[in-house]
C-alpha positions as CSV (number, residue, x, y, z in Angstrom):
1,X,0.1,0.1,0.0
2,X,1.6,3.1,-1.2
3,X,5.1,1.2,-2.0
4,X,6.4,0.7,-5.3
5,X,6.4,-2.8,-6.7
6,X,9.9,-4.5,-6.2
7,X,10.4,-5.3,-9.6
8,X,9.5,-1.3,-10.8
9,X,11.8,0.5,-13.3
10,X,14.0,3.1,-11.9
11,X,12.8,6.6,-12.2
12,X,13.7,7.9,-15.6
13,X,16.5,11.2,-15.4
14,X,15.8,14.7,-17.1
15,X,16.9,14.5,-20.5
16,X,19.6,17.3,-20.0
17,X,21.1,14.8,-17.2
18,X,21.2,12.3,-19.3
19,X,23.1,14.3,-21.9
20,X,25.5,15.6,-19.6
21,X,26.1,11.7,-18.5
22,X,26.6,11.0,-21.9
23,X,29.0,13.7,-22.9
24,X,30.9,12.9,-19.5
25,X,31.1,9.0,-20.1
26,X,32.2,10.0,-23.8
27,X,34.9,12.4,-22.4
28,X,36.0,9.7,-20.2
29,X,36.3,7.0,-22.5
30,X,38.5,9.1,-24.5
31,X,40.9,9.5,-21.8
32,X,42.4,6.4,-22.5
33,X,42.6,6.8,-26.4
34,X,44.6,10.3,-25.9
35,X,46.7,8.6,-23.2
36,X,47.6,5.7,-25.7
37,X,48.2,8.0,-28.6
38,X,50.5,10.1,-26.3
39,X,52.4,7.1,-25.4
40,X,52.9,6.1,-29.1
41,X,54.1,9.6,-30.3
42,X,56.3,9.8,-27.2
43,X,54.5,13.0,-26.0
44,X,55.6,13.2,-22.4
45,X,54.0,16.5,-21.5
46,X,51.0,15.3,-23.4
47,X,50.5,12.1,-21.3
48,X,51.1,14.0,-18.2
49,X,48.6,16.5,-19.2
50,X,45.9,14.0,-18.9
51,X,46.5,13.7,-15.2
52,X,45.5,16.1,-12.3
53,X,48.5,17.9,-10.6
54,X,48.5,15.4,-7.8
55,X,47.9,12.4,-10.1
56,X,49.1,9.0,-9.7
57,X,50.4,6.2,-11.7
58,X,50.8,3.0,-10.2
59,X,52.3,0.1,-12.2
60,X,51.8,-3.5,-10.2
61,X,52.8,-7.1,-10.9
62,X,52.4,-10.3,-8.5
63,X,55.8,-9.0,-6.7
64,X,56.1,-5.6,-6.4
65,X,54.3,-2.0,-7.2
66,X,55.7,1.3,-8.7
67,X,53.9,4.7,-7.7
68,X,54.4,7.9,-9.4
69,X,52.5,10.8,-7.7
70,X,52.2,14.4,-8.9
71,X,53.6,16.3,-12.4
72,X,57.2,16.0,-11.7
73,X,57.4,12.3,-10.9
74,X,55.3,11.6,-13.7
75,X,57.5,13.4,-16.2
76,X,60.6,11.4,-14.5
77,X,58.5,8.0,-14.9
78,X,57.4,8.6,-18.7
79,X,61.3,9.7,-19.4
80,X,62.5,6.7,-17.7
81,X,60.2,4.8,-19.8
82,X,60.8,5.9,-23.0
83,X,64.2,5.5,-22.6
84,X,63.7,1.6,-22.0
85,X,60.4,0.8,-23.9
86,X,59.0,2.1,-27.2
87,X,55.1,1.3,-25.9
88,X,52.2,1.0,-28.1
89,X,49.2,0.2,-25.8
90,X,46.1,-1.0,-27.4
91,X,43.0,0.0,-24.9
92,X,39.7,-1.7,-24.9
93,X,36.9,-2.7,-22.9
94,X,36.1,0.6,-21.2
95,X,33.6,0.5,-18.3
96,X,33.0,3.8,-16.8
97,X,30.8,4.6,-13.5
98,X,30.0,8.2,-12.7
99,X,30.4,9.1,-9.0
100,X,28.8,12.5,-9.3
101,X,29.3,15.7,-11.5
102,X,33.1,15.6,-11.2
103,X,34.1,12.0,-10.1
104,X,34.0,8.7,-11.6
105,X,35.9,5.2,-11.6
106,X,36.5,3.1,-14.4
107,X,38.6,-0.1,-15.9
108,X,40.1,-0.8,-19.2
109,X,42.2,-3.7,-20.4
110,X,45.2,-3.1,-22.5
111,X,47.4,-5.5,-24.7
112,X,50.8,-3.9,-24.8
113,X,53.6,-4.0,-27.6
114,X,56.8,-2.2,-28.1
115,X,57.9,-0.7,-31.5
116,X,61.3,-1.4,-30.9
117,X,61.1,-4.8,-33.0
118,X,58.3,-5.1,-35.3
119,X,55.2,-4.3,-32.6
120,X,56.5,-7.4,-30.5
121,X,54.1,-8.4,-27.7
122,X,55.1,-7.5,-24.2
123,X,52.2,-8.0,-22.0
124,X,48.6,-7.4,-20.9
125,X,46.9,-6.2,-18.2
126,X,44.2,-3.8,-17.0
127,X,44.1,-0.2,-15.8
128,X,41.7,0.7,-12.7
129,X,41.3,4.7,-12.8
130,X,39.7,7.4,-10.8
131,X,38.7,10.4,-13.0
132,X,38.3,13.9,-11.9
133,X,36.5,17.1,-13.6
134,X,39.0,20.1,-13.3
135,X,37.9,22.9,-14.9
136,X,35.2,21.4,-17.1
137,X,37.9,18.9,-18.2
138,X,37.8,15.3,-17.2
139,X,41.6,13.8,-16.1
140,X,43.2,10.9,-14.6
141,X,43.2,11.4,-10.6
142,X,45.0,8.0,-10.5
143,X,45.7,5.4,-13.1
144,X,46.9,1.5,-11.8
145,X,48.2,-0.6,-14.1
146,X,48.0,-4.2,-13.2
147,X,49.9,-6.6,-15.2
148,X,48.1,-10.0,-16.0
149,X,50.6,-11.3,-18.8
150,X,54.1,-10.8,-18.0
151,X,56.7,-8.9,-20.1
152,X,57.0,-5.2,-18.8
153,X,59.8,-5.1,-16.1
154,X,58.4,-2.8,-13.2
155,X,62.0,-0.8,-13.5
156,X,60.5,1.1,-16.6
157,X,57.9,2.7,-14.6
158,X,60.5,4.0,-12.0
159,X,60.8,7.9,-11.8
160,X,64.7,7.3,-11.9
């Protein structure tokens, strides 16, 4: 009496809210694409701009993890990576969960190849991401790479 049936559909959202959520999801899904593009072009400044100023990148395998925090650390880490590795990431299956108007989380899977020798396969894994909207633009607040298939030594992710 007066209560909703158990299997009732969720309340519809206003059109402007749906449109905003769709635009936010699209902008967030674009981040891993832009990230991969920056890595393929060895664009260190470009990849670092995809992070918030206090953003973090963590690389993890079964034995250890390496964390870089903030713009300066991220620049050092990517410079070190490009000295040893010619990364060509192929990200796919991107899931996004909005946590409000300026926060979201997500996960996407990656196959990593190296351009050093004929795009050889060097590993697989997934990114677990936290996103923040800063000045109207979505950025990585944190990006955590977990290796599933081995091949990328974590020393490549050390800030040096």
